[in-house]
C-alpha positions in Angstrom: 17.9 -5.9 -19.6 21.1 -4.6 -18.2 21.3 -1.2 -16.6 24.5 0.7 -15.9 24.4 3.0 -12.8 27.1 5.5 -12.0 27.3 6.2 -8.3 29.9 8.8 -7.1 32.5 7.0 -4.9 31.8 9.2 -1.9 28.1 7.9 -1.8 28.5 4.3 -2.9 29.0 3.0 0.7 25.7 4.6 1.7 23.9 2.6 -0.9 25.8 -0.7 -1.0 27.6 -2.1 2.1 31.3 -2.8 1.5 31.8 -6.4 0.3 28.3 -6.7 -1.2 27.5 -7.4 -4.8 26.4 -3.9 -5.8 24.3 -5.1 -8.8 22.5 -7.7 -6.7 21.9 -5.3 -3.8 20.5 -2.6 -6.0 18.3 -5.2 -7.8 17.0 -6.5 -4.5 16.3 -3.0 -3.2 14.4 -2.1 -6.4 12.4 -5.3 -6.3 11.5 -4.8 -2.6 10.4 -1.3 -3.3 8.3 -2.3 -6.3 6.6 -5.1 -4.3 5.9 -2.8 -1.4 4.2 -0.4 -3.9 2.2 -3.4 -5.2 3.8 -3.2 -8.7 5.1 -6.8 -8.4 3.5 -10.0 -7.3 5.2 -12.6 -5.1 5.6 -14.8 -8.2 7.3 -12.0 -10.1 9.6 -11.3 -7.2 10.5 -15.0 -7.2 11.3 -15.0 -10.9 13.3 -11.8 -10.9 15.5 -12.8 -8.0 15.9 -16.4 -9.3 14.4 -18.1 -6.3 13.4 -21.7 -6.9 10.2 -21.5 -4.8 7.8 -18.9 -3.3 8.9 -20.1 0.1 12.2 -18.3 -0.5 10.5 -15.0 -1.1 9.2 -14.6 2.5 12.6 -14.4 4.2 13.7 -11.9 1.4 10.6 -9.7 2.1 11.2 -10.0 5.9 14.7 -8.6 5.5 13.0 -5.5 4.1 10.4 -5.5 6.8 7.6 -6.3 4.4 4.9 -8.4 6.1 1.8 -9.3 4.1 -0.4 -10.2 7.0 -3.7 -8.3 6.9 -6.6 -8.0 9.2 -8.5 -10.3 6.9 -5.7 -12.9 7.3 -6.0 -12.6 11.1 -9.8 -13.1 10.9 -9.4 -16.2 8.8 -6.8 -17.6 11.1 -9.0 -16.9 14.1 -11.9 -18.6 12.4 -9.7 -21.6 11.7 -8.7 -21.8 15.4 -12.4 -21.5 16.4 -13.1 -24.5 14.2 -10.3 -26.5 15.8 -10.7 -25.4 19.4 -14.3 -24.3 19.6 -15.6 -20.7 20.0 -13.4 -18.4 22.1 -16.1 -17.8 24.7 -16.1 -21.5 25.6 -12.3 -21.5 26.0 -12.3 -18.8 28.6 -11.7 -19.9 32.2 -13.3 -18.3 35.2 
């Protein structure tokens, strides 16, 4: 789908930095907002923006300060470290 957006000249620079591809910038802003609101998945973001792999999505999301690292993710990571290094209590030094 193609969408035409008319932005008054006096406001265009507030929405799209000079020298940027306005269409791409507005698309990326819309995709980031939709992902933040959980209306899109990582795979949908990848497809819409034409990225070859999901690995390219992470830096894109980081530019928009979207970090999908939950408390559950932290607990899983800590459990993995405990498996590798042993329980945290035994790693403490006196």
